[in-house]
Structures are given as structure tokens and as C-alpha cells.
PyMOL commands that place a pseudoatom at each C-alpha (Angstrom):
pseudoatom trace, name=CA, resn=UNK, resi=1, chain=A, elem=C, hetatm=0, pos=[-7.006, -15.062, 0.198]
pseudoatom trace, name=CA, resn=UNK, resi=2, chain=A, elem=C, hetatm=0, pos=[-8.544, -12.808, 2.457]
pseudoatom trace, name=CA, resn=UNK, resi=3, chain=A, elem=C, hetatm=0, pos=[-6.253, -9.379, 3.095]
pseudoatom trace, name=CA, resn=UNK, resi=4, chain=A, elem=C, hetatm=0, pos=[-6.059, -8.412, 6.648]
pseudoatom trace, name=CA, resn=UNK, resi=5, chain=A, elem=C, hetatm=0, pos=[-4.518, -4.858, 8.452]
pseudoatom trace, name=CA, resn=UNK, resi=6, chain=A, elem=C, hetatm=0, pos=[-4.029, -5.161, 11.864]
pseudoatom trace, name=CA, resn=UNK, resi=7, chain=A, elem=C, hetatm=0, pos=[-4.344, -1.886, 13.853]
pseudoatom trace, name=CA, resn=UNK, resi=8, chain=A, elem=C, hetatm=0, pos=[-3.287, -1.698, 17.927]
pseudoatom trace, name=CA, resn=UNK, resi=9, chain=A, elem=C, hetatm=0, pos=[-1.388, 0.912, 19.666]
pseudoatom trace, name=CA, resn=UNK, resi=10, chain=A, elem=C, hetatm=0, pos=[0.393, -2.056, 21.885]
pseudoatom trace, name=CA, resn=UNK, resi=11, chain=A, elem=C, hetatm=0, pos=[3.103, -3.396, 19.624]
pseudoatom trace, name=CA, resn=UNK, resi=12, chain=A, elem=C, hetatm=0, pos=[3.315, -6.718, 21.351]
pseudoatom trace, name=CA, resn=UNK, resi=13, chain=A, elem=C, hetatm=0, pos=[-0.645, -7.306, 20.595]
pseudoatom trace, name=CA, resn=UNK, resi=14, chain=A, elem=C, hetatm=0, pos=[-0.270, -6.034, 17.068]
pseudoatom trace, name=CA, resn=UNK, resi=15, chain=A, elem=C, hetatm=0, pos=[2.844, -8.345, 16.224]
pseudoatom trace, name=CA, resn=UNK, resi=16, chain=A, elem=C, hetatm=0, pos=[1.049, -11.120, 18.018]
pseudoatom trace, name=CA, resn=UNK, resi=17, chain=A, elem=C, hetatm=0, pos=[-1.976, -10.900, 16.021]
pseudoatom trace, name=CA, resn=UNK, resi=18, chain=A, elem=C, hetatm=0, pos=[-0.172, -10.305, 12.951]
pseudoatom trace, name=CA, resn=UNK, resi=19, chain=A, elem=C, hetatm=0, pos=[1.487, -13.026, 13.385]
pseudoatom trace, name=CA, resn=UNK, resi=20, chain=A, elem=C, hetatm=0, pos=[-0.735, -15.491, 14.089]
pseudoatom trace, name=CA, resn=UNK, resi=21, chain=A, elem=C, hetatm=0, pos=[-2.987, -14.598, 11.517]
pseudoatom trace, name=CA, resn=UNK, resi=22, chain=A, elem=C, hetatm=0, pos=[-0.274, -15.201, 8.826]
pseudoatom trace, name=CA, resn=UNK, resi=23, chain=A, elem=C, hetatm=0, pos=[0.260, -18.713, 9.739]
pseudoatom trace, name=CA, resn=UNK, resi=24, chain=A, elem=C, hetatm=0, pos=[-3.323, -19.510, 8.192]
pseudoatom trace, name=CA, resn=UNK, resi=25, chain=A, elem=C, hetatm=0, pos=[-3.073, -20.515, 4.614]
pseudoatom trace, name=CA, resn=UNK, resi=26, chain=A, elem=C, hetatm=0, pos=[-6.153, -18.055, 3.445]
pseudoatom trace, name=CA, resn=UNK, resi=27, chain=A, elem=C, hetatm=0, pos=[-5.172, -15.037, 5.244]
pseudoatom trace, name=CA, resn=UNK, resi=28, chain=A, elem=C, hetatm=0, pos=[-2.401, -12.723, 4.487]
pseudoatom trace, name=CA, resn=UNK, resi=29, chain=A, elem=C, hetatm=0, pos=[-1.655, -10.006, 6.355]
pseudoatom trace, name=CA, resn=UNK, resi=30, chain=A, elem=C, hetatm=0, pos=[-0.895, -6.841, 4.075]
pseudoatom trace, name=CA, resn=UNK, resi=31, chain=A, elem=C, hetatm=0, pos=[0.391, -4.591, 6.825]
pseudoatom trace, name=CA, resn=UNK, resi=32, chain=A, elem=C, hetatm=0, pos=[0.139, -2.837, 10.174]
pseudoatom trace, name=CA, resn=UNK, resi=33, chain=A, elem=C, hetatm=0, pos=[-0.552, 0.089, 12.279]
pseudoatom trace, name=CA, resn=UNK, resi=34, chain=A, elem=C, hetatm=0, pos=[-0.067, 1.699, 15.287]
pseudoatom trace, name=CA, resn=UNK, resi=35, chain=A, elem=C, hetatm=0, pos=[-2.732, 3.801, 15.370]
pseudoatom trace, name=CA, resn=UNK, resi=36, chain=A, elem=C, hetatm=0, pos=[-6.259, 5.190, 14.060]
pseudoatom trace, name=CA, resn=UNK, resi=37, chain=A, elem=C, hetatm=0, pos=[-4.499, 7.458, 11.263]
pseudoatom trace, name=CA, resn=UNK, resi=38, chain=A, elem=C, hetatm=0, pos=[-1.883, 4.862, 10.336]
pseudoatom trace, name=CA, resn=UNK, resi=39, chain=A, elem=C, hetatm=0, pos=[-4.892, 2.574, 9.955]
pseudoatom trace, name=CA, resn=UNK, resi=40, chain=A, elem=C, hetatm=0, pos=[-6.649, 4.930, 7.746]
pseudoatom trace, name=CA, resn=UNK, resi=41, chain=A, elem=C, hetatm=0, pos=[-3.784, 5.493, 5.279]
pseudoatom trace, name=CA, resn=UNK, resi=42, chain=A, elem=C, hetatm=0, pos=[-2.955, 1.714, 5.371]
pseudoatom trace, name=CA, resn=UNK, resi=43, chain=A, elem=C, hetatm=0, pos=[-6.571, 0.733, 4.369]
pseudoatom trace, name=CA, resn=UNK, resi=44, chain=A, elem=C, hetatm=0, pos=[-6.787, 3.313, 1.378]
pseudoatom trace, name=CA, resn=UNK, resi=45, chain=A, elem=C, hetatm=0, pos=[-3.619, 2.084, 0.236]
pseudoatom trace, name=CA, resn=UNK, resi=46, chain=A, elem=C, hetatm=0, pos=[-3.580, -1.427, 0.823]
pseudoatom trace, name=CA, resn=UNK, resi=47, chain=A, elem=C, hetatm=0, pos=[-7.136, -2.447, 0.253]
pseudoatom trace, name=CA, resn=UNK, resi=48, chain=A, elem=C, hetatm=0, pos=[-7.720, -5.100, 3.044]
pseudoatom trace, name=CA, resn=UNK, resi=49, chain=A, elem=C, hetatm=0, pos=[-10.643, -7.478, 3.004]
pseudoatom trace, name=CA, resn=UNK, resi=50, chain=A, elem=C, hetatm=0, pos=[-10.876, -7.211, 7.196]
pseudoatom trace, name=CA, resn=UNK, resi=51, chain=A, elem=C, hetatm=0, pos=[-9.560, -4.887, 9.431]
pseudoatom trace, name=CA, resn=UNK, resi=52, chain=A, elem=C, hetatm=0, pos=[-8.318, -6.073, 12.782]
pseudoatom trace, name=CA, resn=UNK, resi=53, chain=A, elem=C, hetatm=0, pos=[-8.502, -2.489, 14.649]
pseudoatom trace, name=CA, resn=UNK, resi=54, chain=A, elem=C, hetatm=0, pos=[-8.158, -1.425, 18.112]
pseudoatom trace, name=CA, resn=UNK, resi=55, chain=A, elem=C, hetatm=0, pos=[-10.807, 0.619, 19.686]
pseudoatom trace, name=CA, resn=UNK, resi=56, chain=A, elem=C, hetatm=0, pos=[-9.021, 2.743, 22.201]
pseudoatom trace, name=CA, resn=UNK, resi=57, chain=A, elem=C, hetatm=0, pos=[-5.419, 3.781, 20.578]
pseudoatom trace, name=CA, resn=UNK, resi=58, chain=A, elem=C, hetatm=0, pos=[-4.073, 7.292, 21.290]
pseudoatom trace, name=CA, resn=UNK, resi=59, chain=A, elem=C, hetatm=0, pos=[-4.773, 10.421, 18.571]
pseudoatom trace, name=CA, resn=UNK, resi=60, chain=A, elem=C, hetatm=0, pos=[-7.321, 8.936, 16.159]
pseudoatom trace, name=CA, resn=UNK, resi=61, chain=A, elem=C, hetatm=0, pos=[-9.083, 6.223, 17.943]
pseudoatom trace, name=CA, resn=UNK, resi=62, chain=A, elem=C, hetatm=0, pos=[-10.495, 2.854, 16.135]
pseudoatom trace, name=CA, resn=UNK, resi=63, chain=A, elem=C, hetatm=0, pos=[-14.020, 4.479, 15.967]
pseudoatom trace, name=CA, resn=UNK, resi=64, chain=A, elem=C, hetatm=0, pos=[-12.869, 7.558, 14.637]
pseudoatom trace, name=CA, resn=UNK, resi=65, chain=A, elem=C, hetatm=0, pos=[-10.867, 5.577, 12.024]
pseudoatom trace, name=CA, resn=UNK, resi=66, chain=A, elem=C, hetatm=0, pos=[-13.641, 3.477, 11.040]
pseudoatom trace, name=CA, resn=UNK, resi=67, chain=A, elem=C, hetatm=0, pos=[-16.082, 6.479, 10.404]
pseudoatom trace, name=CA, resn=UNK, resi=68, chain=A, elem=C, hetatm=0, pos=[-13.175, 7.848, 8.020]
pseudoatom trace, name=CA, resn=UNK, resi=69, chain=A, elem=C, hetatm=0, pos=[-12.702, 4.470, 5.983]
pseudoatom trace, name=CA, resn=UNK, resi=70, chain=A, elem=C, hetatm=0, pos=[-16.376, 4.278, 5.594]
pseudoatom trace, name=CA, resn=UNK, resi=71, chain=A, elem=C, hetatm=0, pos=[-17.089, 8.299, 4.842]
pseudoatom trace, name=CA, resn=UNK, resi=72, chain=A, elem=C, hetatm=0, pos=[-17.960, 8.250, 1.371]
pseudoatom trace, name=CA, resn=UNK, resi=73, chain=A, elem=C, hetatm=0, pos=[-18.083, 4.562, 0.669]
pseudoatom trace, name=CA, resn=UNK, resi=74, chain=A, elem=C, hetatm=0, pos=[-20.573, 2.482, -1.124]
pseudoatom trace, name=CA, resn=UNK, resi=75, chain=A, elem=C, hetatm=0, pos=[-24.135, 2.331, 1.055]
pseudoatom trace, name=CA, resn=UNK, resi=76, chain=A, elem=C, hetatm=0, pos=[-23.960, -1.681, 0.959]
pseudoatom trace, name=CA, resn=UNK, resi=77, chain=A, elem=C, hetatm=0, pos=[-20.247, -1.302, 2.282]
pseudoatom trace, name=CA, resn=UNK, resi=78, chain=A, elem=C, hetatm=0, pos=[-19.652, -3.578, 5.479]
pseudoatom trace, name=CA, resn=UNK, resi=79, chain=A, elem=C, hetatm=0, pos=[-18.984, -1.897, 8.638]
pseudoatom trace, name=CA, resn=UNK, resi=80, chain=A, elem=C, hetatm=0, pos=[-17.835, -2.642, 11.951]
pseudoatom trace, name=CA, resn=UNK, resi=81, chain=A, elem=C, hetatm=0, pos=[-19.369, -6.455, 12.612]
pseudoatom trace, name=CA, resn=UNK, resi=82, chain=A, elem=C, hetatm=0, pos=[-18.327, -7.357, 15.655]
pseudoatom trace, name=CA, resn=UNK, resi=83, chain=A, elem=C, hetatm=0, pos=[-15.670, -6.884, 18.556]
pseudoatom trace, name=CA, resn=UNK, resi=84, chain=A, elem=C, hetatm=0, pos=[-13.104, -8.950, 20.217]
pseudoatom trace, name=CA, resn=UNK, resi=85, chain=A, elem=C, hetatm=0, pos=[-11.944, -8.787, 23.931]
pseudoatom trace, name=CA, resn=UNK, resi=86, chain=A, elem=C, hetatm=0, pos=[-8.568, -8.351, 24.355]
pseudoatom trace, name=CA, resn=UNK, resi=87, chain=A, elem=C, hetatm=0, pos=[-8.632, -9.316, 28.464]
pseudoatom trace, name=CA, resn=UNK, resi=88, chain=A, elem=C, hetatm=0, pos=[-9.424, -12.974, 28.763]
for i in range(1, 88): cmd.bond("trace and resi %d" % i, "trace and resi %d" % (i + 1))
show_as sticks, trace
zoom trace
């Protein structure tokens, strides 16, 4: 089972991605976050395998949140490995 945290400042997007991912049999959404600071707290508490992180959020953005999550991490730990555009 792959644990996921979804971080996005738009509630509809956040809820939509979380609901869609939760329908997959090998995924489980562990939590959601409305900004980067919440994402960091959620990830430290919930220890997900994957974080779906919006880049542009008020306050702590997704890039800074990713930096904070990786600070002091094992040098072999994966970082941001890709991106998706919300605009189709």
C-alpha cells in the first residue's frame, strides 16, 4: 500500500485529487494539507510514501516545504521527482 499526502491550497482540487487517488486499490490517502507548513507537519506525522505537493501556495510554498522535508534526510532519500500541470 502506498501512503499519500495531498497538499494544495484550493480545497476543490485537494479534495478531488484525494478522492480520486483513494479509489485506487494500492493507494491510501493518509492526509491533506492546505499550505506548505501544514504539508510539512502532516508528512512528519504521517510519514507518507508519496506527497502530491502544489508548488504555488500562500505562506510556505511547495518548493520550500519540500526543502524542509528533505533537510537532514538520508542522502539517498528521493526528492521531488516530477511534476504535473493542473491546466489541461
